[in-house]
N, C-alpha and C positions, 0 to 999 in steps of 0.2 A: 504494500500500500504506500502510495506516495502523497496522498492528500486525504483530508477529512471527508471530502466528497466520495472518494473511492471507498473509504471505510464505511461511510453511511450506506452506500449502495450495496456493498458486500453484506452488511448486517441486515439490510432490508430483505435481501434474497434469503438469508437464513430464517428470518421471522416469517417470510412469505411461505416457505416450506413448512415451518412449524405450524402455522395456522391451517394450512391445507391438510396436514396430518391430523390436526384436531377435528376438522370437519368430518373426517372419516372415523375417528375414534369415539367421539362423543355419543353417537347413537348406541354403541355397545355399553357405555357407562350408564346411559339413561336406563337401558334394559336391566342392568345389573343392580341398580339402586332399588331398595325395597321401601324407602321412605318417600312419601308423596311429595313433600316439600323439596327434597333433594332432587327427585326426578324433574320437578318443575324448574328448579334452578338450572339444571343441566340442559333442559330443553330450551330455556330462554337464552342460555349462554351459547348454545349451538347456533341459534339465529344471529346472535351478536358476532360470533366467530366468522360466519359467512360474510357478515358486513366488514370484518377486519380484513378479510382477503380482498374484498372490493376496494376498501380504503387504501390498502397497500398498492393495488394496481393503479389507483388514481395518483398516489404519491410518485410512483415510478413515471407515470405519464407526465406529471408536472415537472419532473426533472429531465424530460426528454429521453427517457429510457424505456425499453420494453421490460415488462414484468417477467422476471426470471427467478427460479428457485435455485437454491444451493442446499444440498442435503443437510438437514439440521440433526446431527447425531444426538445432541442433548435432548431434543424433543422425542426422538425415537426411543431413547432410553426411558424417558418419563412416561411415555405412552405404554411401554412394556411393563413398567412398574404398576401402572393403573390396571392393566390387564391381570397382573398377578394378584393385585389387591382384592379383586372380587372373587378370586378362587380360594382365598384363605379361610373364609368362614361364612356365616350366614347372618341375615338380619342386620341389627344395629352395628354389629362388629364389622361386617362387610362394608356397610355405609360409612362407618368411621374410617376404615382403611382407604376407601375410595376418596373420601374428602382429603385425607392426608396427601394422596397422590395428586389430586386435582389442585390442591394449594401449592404444591411444588411447581406444577405447571404455571399457575398464576404468578407466582413469585419470579419465575424465569422470564415470563412475558413482561411483567412490571419492570424488571431491571432492563430488559431489552428496549422496550418502548420509551422508557424514561431517558436512556442514553441516546437513542436515535433522535428524539425530539430536541435534546440539547445540542447535538451535532448539527441538526437542520437549522436551528436558530443561529448557531455560530456562523453558518454559511449564508445567513440572511434569507433562508428558505422558509419564511414564516407560514406560508400556506401548507407546505409539507409538514412543518412542525405542528401546525394546528390539527392536521389529520392524525398524526402520531399521538398527540396529546389526547385527542378524543378517544382513541382506542385505549390509551393508558388509563383513562378514567373508568372506562368500562371494565378493564381488567381488575382495577382496584375494587370496584363495586362488586364484581363477581367473587373476589376473594373475601370481601366483607360478608356477603350473603352466605358463602360456604361456612364461615366462622359462626354465623348465627344458627344455621341449620345444624352444625356440629354440636353446639351446646345442647340442642334439643335431643339429638341422637345419643350423645354421651349420657344424658340423664336417663334415657330409656335403657341404654346398655347397662348402666350402673344399677338400675332398679331390677333388671333381669338377673344380673350377676349377684346382687345382694339377695334376691329371692332364692336363687339356686344355692348360694353359699349357706343360707339359713336352712334350706332343705337338707343339704349335706350334713350340717351340724346336727340337725334334728335326728337324722338317720344314725349318726355316730353316737349321739347321746341316748337315743331311744332304747337300745338294749340295756344300758346301765340304769336308766330311769325305770324300765320295766322290772329289772332285777331288784332295784331298791324298793319299789312299791310292793313286790311280792315277798319281801322279807330279806332282801339282800342277795348279793352274789357270794361266791366262795370266800372272798376276803372278809366280807361282813360276817359270814357264819363263823369263820375262824376267830375273828375278834370276839364274837359272842362266846364262843367255846373257851377262848383263852382267858 
């Protein structure tokens, strides 16, 4: 790279590929989500992501360039993590793992769009910077929404976990309680005899 403009274009190609990968990946994430609010958040973000692709195409056009992709290895890895996340468990735990993977994606995009907008501004490309900032704000909003839904899902997971832990404890204590109520177990009998 010999200029900020070349750097900007190169990274725009990276994010262009990243967004196109997400357009393909998000429908799978929607299907894997068991929580209705989470599904809706992903459906909404899928529509926004399609808009991000279009916005990047406009930004390339404003710079007199053809929209081109450069393989984004980071997004490929993040998408693979998201795929693995929904195979790990079920219900709220799956949803929680999916949110973790999705927020990694959002943070990657927030870092990328924030930097690109700054580079575009430094070059006096205010219209391009405006498009990038618009997407940046949507990525931040998506991340915030995921955090809100995560709180709801974590509370659900904790209540399920708490219930199953209590059940397990009841099962463990149950034989002892039964023995005690029938006059005790072997230890108690020995103590009485001794």
